[in-house]
C-alpha positions as CSV (number, residue, x, y, z in Angstrom):
1,M,95.6,109.7,95.2
2,A,99.4,109.7,95.0
3,T,101.6,108.2,92.3
4,L,104.5,106.0,93.3
5,T,107.3,104.9,90.9
6,I,109.4,101.9,91.9
7,R,112.7,101.3,90.0
8,N,115.1,98.4,90.0
9,V,112.6,95.7,90.8
10,D,114.0,92.3,90.7
11,E,112.9,90.4,87.5
12,G,111.7,87.4,89.6
13,V,109.5,89.6,91.7
14,K,108.0,91.2,88.6
15,R,107.3,87.8,87.1
16,R,105.5,86.6,90.3
17,L,103.6,89.9,90.4
18,R,102.4,89.4,86.8
19,A,101.4,85.8,87.5
20,Q,99.5,86.8,90.6
21,A,97.8,89.6,88.8
22,A,96.7,87.2,86.0
23,Q,95.5,84.7,88.6
24,H,93.4,87.4,90.3
25,G,92.2,89.0,87.0
26,R,93.9,92.3,87.8
27,S,96.5,94.5,86.1
28,M,100.0,94.4,87.5
29,E,99.5,97.9,88.8
30,E,96.3,96.9,90.7
31,E,98.0,93.8,92.1
32,A,100.9,95.9,93.3
33,R,98.5,98.3,94.9
34,V,96.6,95.6,96.8
35,A,100.0,93.9,97.9
36,L,101.2,97.2,99.3
37,Q,97.9,97.9,101.1
38,R,98.0,94.4,102.6
39,H,101.6,94.9,103.7
40,V,101.0,98.1,105.6
41,G,97.9,96.6,107.2
42,V,95.1,98.3,105.2
43,A,92.6,96.1,103.4
44,P,91.8,97.2,99.8
45,G,89.1,99.9,99.8
46,E,89.4,100.3,103.6
47,S,89.4,103.8,105.0
48,L,91.7,104.8,107.8
49,Y,88.6,105.0,110.1
50,D,87.8,101.4,109.1
51,M,91.3,100.3,109.9
52,F,91.1,101.9,113.4
53,Q,87.8,100.3,114.0
54,R,89.2,96.9,112.9
55,T,92.4,97.3,115.0
56,L,90.9,98.9,118.1
57,G,87.5,97.1,118.0
58,P,88.5,94.4,120.5
59,I,89.8,97.0,122.9
60,A,87.0,99.5,122.3
61,E,84.2,97.0,123.2
62,F,85.1,97.3,126.8
63,G,84.7,101.1,126.6
64,V,86.4,103.8,128.7
65,D,84.4,106.1,131.0
66,L,86.3,109.4,131.6
67,E,85.1,111.8,134.2
68,P,85.0,115.4,133.0
69,F,87.6,117.7,134.4
70,P,86.1,119.1,137.6
71,R,85.5,122.8,137.2
72,P,83.0,124.8,139.3
73,F,79.9,125.6,137.3
74,G,80.1,129.0,135.6
75,T,83.8,129.5,135.9
76,R,86.1,129.9,132.9
77,R,89.8,129.2,132.4
78,K,92.2,132.1,132.5
79,L,93.7,132.6,129.0
80,P,97.4,133.0,128.7
81,D,98.9,136.5,129.1
82,V,99.7,136.7,125.4
83,F,96.0,137.4,124.8
84,D,95.8,140.3,127.4
85,E,96.8,143.2,125.2
């Protein structure tokens, strides 16, 4: 986990944050963490994988079928010349 220090927060914002934290039964620090997560589009406790699933789920349900790149059986790609020493 990273640490973030925010200076010069408006006193009104701090008051509202304190009131919301009390209303939700959280510390101001936890309330700020939840607010930041919501603002950047990540639900509290949600992993990056979960966010992608939530975001791309409606698109992913259609699925995408990709054909493998056609290459004759048993042939290999030629490596770049930098490896031919």
